[in-house]
C-alpha positions in Angstrom: 0.1 0.0 0.1 1.5 3.3 -1.1 2.5 5.7 1.9 0.0 8.1 0.8 -2.8 5.7 0.6 -1.9 4.1 4.3 -2.3 8.0 5.7 -5.3 8.3 4.4 -7.0 5.0 5.2 -5.8 5.2 8.8 -6.9 8.7 9.4 -10.2 8.3 7.8 -10.4 5.4 10.1 -9.4 7.1 13.3 -12.0 9.9 12.3 -14.8 7.7 11.4 -14.6 6.0 14.7 -14.2 9.0 16.9 -17.6 10.1 15.5 -19.0 6.6 16.1 -17.8 6.4 19.6 -19.0 9.8 20.4 -22.8 8.8 19.5 -22.5 5.4 21.0 -21.1 7.1 24.4 -24.1 9.4 24.9 -27.1 7.7 22.9 -28.7 5.6 25.4 -28.6 8.2 28.2 -30.4 10.9 25.4 -32.7 8.1 24.7 -33.4 6.9 28.2 -33.2 10.6 29.7 -35.3 12.8 27.0 -36.8 10.5 25.2 -38.1 7.6 27.7 -37.1 5.0 25.2 -38.4 1.3 26.4 -36.3 -1.7 26.2 -38.9 -2.9 23.2 -38.1 0.7 21.7 -34.4 0.1 22.1 -34.0 -2.9 20.5 -36.3 -1.9 17.6 -33.7 1.5 17.3 -30.4 -0.7 17.1 -32.2 -3.1 14.8 -32.9 -0.2 12.2 -29.6 1.2 13.0 -28.0 -2.3 11.5 -30.1 -2.7 8.6 -28.0 -0.6 6.1 -25.1 -3.4 6.7 -27.7 -6.1 5.9 -27.2 -5.2 2.4 -23.4 -5.0 2.3 -23.5 -7.8 0.1 -24.6 -5.4 -2.7 -21.3 -4.2 -2.4 -19.8 -6.8 -3.4 -21.3 -6.9 -6.5 -20.8 -3.2 -6.9 -17.0 -3.8 -6.9 -16.0 -5.3 -10.0 -17.8 -2.3 -11.8 -16.8 0.7 -9.5 -13.5 1.6 -8.0 -12.7 1.0 -4.4 -11.6 4.6 -3.9 -15.2 5.7 -5.2 -16.9 3.6 -3.1 -14.8 5.4 -0.3 -15.7 8.9 -1.2 -19.5 8.0 -1.3 -19.5 6.2 2.2 -17.7 9.4 3.5 -20.7 11.6 2.0 -23.1 9.1 3.3 -21.7 9.2 7.0 -21.0 12.9 6.7 -24.6 13.7 6.0 -25.6 11.0 8.6 -23.7 12.9 11.4 -25.2 16.7 10.0 -28.9 15.4 10.4 -28.2 13.3 14.1 -26.7 16.4 15.1 -29.2 19.0 14.4 -32.3 16.4 15.2 -34.8 17.5 17.5 -37.5 14.7 16.9 -36.8 11.4 17.6 -37.6 10.4 13.8 -34.7 12.6 12.4 -32.2 11.2 15.1 -33.1 7.9 13.9 -33.1 8.9 10.2 -29.8 10.4 10.7 -27.9 7.4 12.4 -29.2 4.9 9.7 -28.0 7.1 6.9 -24.5 7.2 9.1 -24.4 3.5 9.4 -25.3 3.1 5.6 -22.0 5.0 5.2 -20.3 3.1 7.5 -21.0 -0.2 6.3 -19.5 1.2 2.9 -16.5 2.5 4.4 -15.4 -0.4 6.9 -16.0 -2.9 3.9 -13.7 -1.1 1.5 -11.2 0.0 4.1 -10.6 -3.8 5.0 -10.8 -4.8 1.4 -8.3 -2.4 0.4 -5.6 -3.7 3.3 -6.2 -7.1 2.8 -5.9 -6.7 -0.8 -2.1 -5.8 -0.7 -1.0 -8.0 2.9 0.4 -11.5 2.3 -1.8 -14.1 4.7 0.9 -14.4 7.0 0.4 -10.7 8.0 -3.1 -10.2 8.0 -4.4 -10.9 11.5 -1.3 -8.4 12.5 -2.3 -5.7 10.3 -5.9 -6.2 10.4 -5.4 -5.8 14.1 -3.4 -2.6 14.1 -5.9 -0.7 11.7 -8.7 -1.8 13.7 -7.2 -0.5 17.0 -7.5 2.9 15.5 -11.4 2.4 16.3 -10.9 1.7 19.9 -8.0 4.5 20.1 -10.5 7.1 19.0 -12.0 6.7 22.2 -9.5 8.8 24.0 -10.3 11.7 21.3 -14.1 11.6 22.1 -13.1 11.6 26.1 -11.4 14.6 25.4 -14.3 16.3 23.4 -16.7 15.5 26.0 -14.6 16.7 28.9 -13.1 19.9 27.0 -15.4 20.6 24.4 -19.1 19.3 24.7 -19.9 22.1 27.3 -18.4 25.2 25.8 -19.4 24.1 22.0 -22.6 21.9 22.7 -23.2 18.5 21.6 -24.8 19.1 18.1 -22.1 21.6 17.2 -19.3 19.0 17.7 -21.7 16.2 15.6 -21.9 18.4 12.8 -18.2 19.6 12.9 -17.2 15.9 12.9 -19.7 15.3 9.8 -17.9 18.1 7.8 -14.4 16.5 8.7 -15.7 13.0 7.4 -16.8 14.2 4.1 -13.5 16.0 3.6 -11.8 12.5 4.2 -13.8 11.3 1.5 -12.5 14.0 -0.9 -8.7 13.4 0.6 -9.0 9.4 -0.2 -10.1 10.0 -4.0 -7.3 12.3 -4.4 -4.5 10.8 -2.8 -4.9 7.0 -4.0 -2.9 6.5 -6.6 -4.6 5.3 -9.7 -3.1 1.5 -9.8 -4.7 1.0 -6.3 -8.2 2.0 -7.0 -9.1 -1.0 -8.6 -10.2 -4.4 -7.6 -10.8 -6.3 -11.2 -13.0 -9.1 -10.5 -15.0 -9.2 -7.3 -17.2 -12.8 -6.9 -19.1 -14.0 -3.5 -18.1 -17.7 -3.2 -19.8 -20.7 -2.0 -16.8 -22.6 -1.4 -17.4 -24.9 1.7 -14.3 -23.5 3.3 -16.1 -20.3 3.9 -18.7 -21.8 6.0 -17.0 -21.3 9.3 -16.2 -17.5 7.7 -20.1 -16.9 7.4 -21.2 -18.7 10.6 -19.0 -17.0 12.9 -20.1 -13.6 11.2 -23.4 -14.0 12.0 -22.9 -15.4 15.5 -21.2 -12.4 16.1 -23.8 -10.3 14.9 -25.9 -11.8 17.1 -23.8 -11.6 20.2 -23.1 -8.0 19.5 -26.4 -7.3 18.8 -27.4 -8.5 22.2 -24.2 -6.7 24.3 -24.6 -3.2 22.4 -28.2 -2.7 22.8 -28.7 -4.0 26.5 -25.6 -4.0 28.5 -25.5 0.0 28.7 -29.2 0.2 28.6 -29.2 -2.3 31.6 -26.6 0.0 33.6 -28.2 3.1 33.0 -31.9 1.9 33.5 -31.3 -0.3 36.4 -28.3 1.4 38.3 -29.1 5.0 37.4 -25.6 5.3 35.4 -25.4 9.1 34.6 -23.5 10.1 31.5 -20.5 11.1 32.9 -20.5 7.4 34.1 -21.4 5.7 30.9 -19.1 7.8 29.3 -16.1 7.1 31.4 -16.6 3.1 31.1 -17.2 3.6 27.4 -14.0 5.6 27.4 -12.0 2.4 29.4 -13.8 0.1 27.2 -11.9 1.5 24.1 -9.0 1.2 26.1 -9.4 -2.4 26.7 -10.4 -3.0 23.1 -7.1 -1.1 21.8 -4.8 -3.0 23.6 -6.8 -6.4 22.4 -6.1 -5.9 19.4 -2.7 -5.1 20.1 -2.1 -8.5 22.1 -4.2 -10.4 19.3 -1.7 -9.1 16.3 1.2 -10.1 18.3 -0.1 -13.4 19.5 -1.2 -14.3 16.0 2.4 -13.9 14.9 4.0 -16.8 17.3 1.0 -19.1 17.4 -2.0 -20.4 15.4 -4.9 -17.5 15.2 -7.6 -20.1 15.7 -6.6 -21.2 18.8 -6.2 -17.5 20.1 -9.4 -17.3 18.4 -11.1 -20.6 20.4 -9.6 -19.2 24.1 -11.3 -15.8 23.3 -14.8 -17.6 23.0 -14.2 -19.4 26.1 -13.6 -16.0 28.1 -16.9 -15.1 25.8 -18.9 -17.9 27.3 -18.2 -17.4 30.9 -18.3 -13.1 30.7 -21.9 -13.5 29.6 -22.8 -16.1 32.5 -21.2 -13.3 34.5 -24.0 -10.9 33.2 -26.9 -13.5 33.7 -26.2 -14.3 37.2 -24.2 -10.9 38.9 -26.5 -7.9 39.8 -24.0 -5.4 41.5 -22.6 -2.5 39.2 -19.3 -3.0 40.1 -19.0 -6.3 38.8 -21.3 -6.0 35.6 -18.7 -2.9 34.7 -15.8 -5.6 35.2 -17.4 -7.7 32.9 -18.4 -4.6 30.4 -14.4 -4.1 30.3 -13.3 -7.8 29.7 -15.4 -7.8 26.6 -14.0 -5.1 25.4 -10.6 -6.7 26.3 -11.7 -9.7 23.8 -13.3 -7.6 21.2 -10.8 -8.6 18.7 -12.3 -11.6 17.3 -13.2 -10.1 13.7 -9.6 -9.3 13.2 -8.8 -12.8 13.1 -12.1 -14.1 11.3 -11.8 -11.5 8.6 -7.9 -12.8 8.2 -9.1 -16.2 7.6 -10.4 -15.2 4.6 -6.8 -14.3 3.1 -6.0 -18.1 3.8 -8.7 -19.3 1.8 -9.9 -16.6 -0.8 -8.6 -15.2 -3.8 -8.0 -11.4 -4.0 -10.4 -11.1 -6.5 -13.2 -12.7 -4.4 -12.1 -10.6 -1.2 -14.8 -7.9 -1.6 -17.4 -10.3 -2.4 -16.7 -12.5 0.0 -15.9 -9.8 3.0 -19.2 -8.2 1.9 -21.6 -11.3 2.5 -20.2 -11.9 5.9 -20.3 -8.6 6.8 -24.2 -9.0 5.7 -24.7 -12.0 8.0 -23.0 -10.4 10.9 -25.4 -7.4 10.3 -28.2 -10.1 9.9 -27.9 -11.0 13.4 -27.6 -7.3 14.4 -31.3 -7.0 12.8 -32.9 -9.6 14.4 -31.7 -10.3 17.7 -32.1 -6.9 19.2 -36.3 -6.8 18.7 -36.1 -10.2 20.2 -33.7 -9.2 22.7 -36.1 -6.1 23.8 -39.1 -8.9 24.2 -37.0 -11.1 26.2 -35.7 -8.1 28.4 -38.9 -6.7 29.0 -40.1 -10.4 30.8 -36.7 -10.8 32.3 -34.0 -8.3 32.1 -31.0 -10.4 32.4 -32.5 -13.5 30.7 -31.0 -12.4 27.3 -27.4 -12.5 28.5 -27.9 -16.3 28.2 -28.3 -16.4 25.0 -25.1 -14.2 24.8 -23.3 -17.2 26.2 -25.0 -19.3 23.9 -23.9 -17.6 20.7 -20.1 -17.7 22.2 -20.2 -21.4 22.8 -21.5 -22.4 19.5 -18.8 -19.8 17.8 -16.1 -21.9 20.1 -17.0 -25.2 18.6 -17.0 -24.0 15.0 -13.3 -22.3 16.0 -12.0 -25.5 17.2 -13.5 -28.0 14.7 -13.2 -26.1 11.7 -10.2 -23.5 11.5 -7.1 -24.5 13.1 -5.7 -26.7 10.1 -6.6 -23.8 7.8 -4.0 -21.9 9.5 -1.5 -24.2 10.0 -1.8 -25.4 6.7 -1.1 -22.2 4.7 1.3 -20.9 7.8 0.2 -18.7 10.7 3.6 -17.4 11.5 5.3 -14.8 9.6 7.7 -15.9 6.8 
């Protein structure tokens, strides 16, 4: 990857996640405190937010006809417009509409940025490179904390969101201007139905189910049941981002020395126990520790997506990655509404299902993936 391209992609990735983390850190408190959102409404809201990602598979078909840098540009336009609409919103439908547009752009951006990186990375380095780039996401949480501590009061939430929206728009222009011509194309993009891709697709769907439960209801549980104020929510999100940054760094280093599938299996074992902790424990201190533990082992997508580099041709990367992302968002669309209904009956019962999803993922990672990584060489050459 050319130097200019690496700088632009990395800066865009960081800035996009600054914006993402800002609304995530404040959304639950605003939704509950200002709009009185119920668990069922919260589940429906997060299902709607995940809906654009459900159509990621269409990007796989577009990739063979549209330059990657054009996709990157339009993703920035959608995200920038979404942040501006969300930041200026005064009624609930407008706020939700802005977030949906934002996530349409985010689905395109996330997919395109990862394909560009994977396409120029050798398999042995795939987990490490993806981990390094994705660690910029949680690192952006530190910038969000600075925004909330020093800029939120004097400038206001709306002004910051609109400003970030404009900056995201500008990064799309920069990506188009600075990406070398030779790196603007992936000549062919197919969606493969190879049996070896079964574990990849299954783990993406299960991760989407687990993520849908976690991001929708863990903070909702802490805010609604234990009265977490905005500053406490922001603090735990900040610490969670710091733990995720550390987790990606650790994952990248371990993957350079050990079989990534074994690392993935160990992470899923931790998640099985962690979700059982959400189910059984009722104190905010322990639940906060469990939240941070989940954040530390949030790095599973880096290993799962790197698996593609071992079993997929470069010309198929965009199509297969887009299909996997669609399955991830399918879990994010289906599970939150169902979880909202279960939460209304028994608020902690839904976390048992998170443990079940992690247990199935553990079985798949142990039974299907180690030999593929081993056969193709998981250590750097």
